[in-house]
C-alpha positions in Angstrom: -10.5 -1.8 -14.7 -12.1 -0.6 -11.5 -10.5 0.9 -8.4 -12.9 1.2 -5.5 -12.9 1.5 -1.7 -13.2 -1.7 0.3 -16.6 -2.3 1.9 -17.8 -4.3 4.9 -18.9 -7.0 2.5 -15.4 -7.5 1.0 -13.8 -9.9 3.5 -13.9 -12.8 1.0 -12.8 -10.5 -1.9 -9.8 -9.3 0.0 -8.9 -12.9 1.0 -9.1 -13.9 -2.7 -6.3 -11.3 -3.3 -4.2 -12.1 -0.2 -5.4 -15.3 1.6 -3.2 -14.5 4.6 -4.9 -11.3 5.5 -6.7 -11.7 8.8 -10.3 -10.6 9.6 -8.9 -8.5 12.4 -6.7 -6.5 10.0 -9.6 -6.1 7.5 -11.9 -5.0 10.3 -9.3 -2.5 11.7 -8.7 -1.0 8.2 -12.4 -0.7 7.4 -13.0 1.0 10.8 -10.1 3.5 10.1 -11.5 4.1 6.7 -14.9 5.0 8.2 -13.0 7.5 10.4 -11.4 9.1 7.3 -7.9 8.1 8.3 -7.3 5.6 5.5 -8.5 4.6 2.1 -8.5 0.8 1.6 -8.5 0.4 -2.2 -9.3 -2.7 -4.2 -8.4 -3.0 -7.9 -10.6 -5.3 -10.0 -10.2 -6.3 -13.6 -13.3 -7.7 -15.3 -14.9 -8.1 -11.8 -11.9 -10.2 -10.7 -10.2 -8.9 -7.5 -6.5 -8.5 -8.3 -4.8 -6.0 -6.0 -5.2 -3.8 -3.0 -3.4 -1.0 -1.1 -3.9 0.9 2.1 -3.4 4.7 1.8 -2.8 6.2 5.2 -3.6 9.9 5.3 -1.8 10.4 8.7 1.4 8.8 7.4 3.4 6.5 9.7 5.6 6.9 12.8 8.7 7.8 10.8 6.9 10.2 8.6 3.6 11.5 10.0 3.9 14.6 7.9 2.7 13.0 4.6 0.5 10.2 3.5 1.9 6.7 3.2 1.0 3.6 1.2 1.1 0.3 3.0 0.5 -3.4 2.1 0.4 -2.9 -1.7 -0.4 -6.4 -2.7 -1.2 -8.1 -6.0 -2.4 -11.7 -6.4 0.4 -13.9 -7.6 -0.7 -14.7 -11.1 -1.5 -11.1 -11.8 1.9 -9.7 -10.9 4.1 -7.8 -13.4 1.0 -6.7 -15.4 0.8 -3.1 -14.3 -1.8 -3.4 -11.5 0.4 -2.2 -8.7 1.4 0.8 -10.9 -2.3 1.7 -11.4 -2.9 1.6 -7.6 0.2 3.7 -6.9 -0.9 6.3 -9.5 -4.4 6.3 -8.0 -2.9 7.0 -4.5 -0.7 9.8 -5.9 -3.7 11.3 -7.7 -5.8 11.3 -4.5 -3.0 12.8 -2.4 -2.4 15.5 -5.0 -6.2 16.3 -5.1 -6.0 17.1 -1.4 -3.3 19.6 -2.1 -0.5 17.5 -0.6 3.0 17.4 -2.1 4.5 14.2 -1.0 3.7 10.5 -0.5 5.7 7.6 0.9 6.0 3.9 1.4 8.4 1.4 3.1 10.3 -1.4 1.4 12.6 -4.2 2.6 15.7 -3.4 0.4 17.2 -6.8 0.8 14.3 -9.2 0.6 12.4 -7.0 -1.9 15.2 -5.6 -4.0 13.3 -6.0 -7.2 10.3 -4.2 -5.7 12.5 -1.4 -4.6 13.9 -1.0 -8.1 10.2 -0.9 -9.4 9.3 1.8 -6.9 12.4 3.8 -7.9 11.4 3.6 -11.6 8.1 5.3 -10.5 10.1 8.1 -8.9 10.4 7.0 -5.3 13.6 7.7 -3.5 15.2 6.6 -0.2 14.6 9.3 2.4 18.2 8.8 3.7 17.0 7.2 7.0 18.3 4.0 8.5 16.8 0.6 8.3 14.2 -0.1 10.9 11.9 -3.0 11.9 8.5 -2.2 10.4 6.7 -5.3 11.7 7.3 -9.0 12.6 5.7 -11.6 10.4 5.6 -15.2 11.7 8.5 -14.3 14.1 10.6 -12.7 11.4 11.5 -9.1 11.6 10.8 -7.0 8.5 13.6 -4.5 8.1 12.7 -1.6 5.8 13.7 1.8 4.6 11.4 4.6 3.8 10.9 5.8 0.2 9.2 9.0 -0.7 8.1 11.0 -3.8 7.3 14.6 -4.5 4.1 14.8 -6.4 
C-alpha cells in the first residue's frame, strides 16, 4: 500500500482511477498543490492506482476555517475494501500533524446515503447547516450537506 502526492506525470494514472476526471481539473489541482493550498493524494496497491482524494488546506466556502476533503474516489472494482478509509485516515493524520483540530467534507445525503453512513461510522457529523448546491454535474445539481470531525 502506498499513498503519495499526485505528480505532473500522473494524468493517465488519475484517469485509470476515475476516467471522467478532466485534464483541466487535474492541471488545476496540481497547480494548487504546487502553491501549497492542497494535497492531491493517490493510493496505490501493488502499484495499481486505486483511489484518490483532494485535501484542501483552506477549506471551502461554507467552512474556510478548517481543511476539507473533496472528490474522495475509489475505482469501482476496489470499493468496499478499505481504501477510502485509508485515505481519510491519512488526511486526518496530516491535518493533525499541522496542529489543526477539525476536518470536513460534503456529501449528498439522498443520492449517497450509504456513503454518508460510512462517513458517520468514521466519526463525521452533520454540521447542522442546510442543504446547498455544491456543483452541477452534466446539468444536474449536487445538493450536499457538510460533515465535520474533531480530530
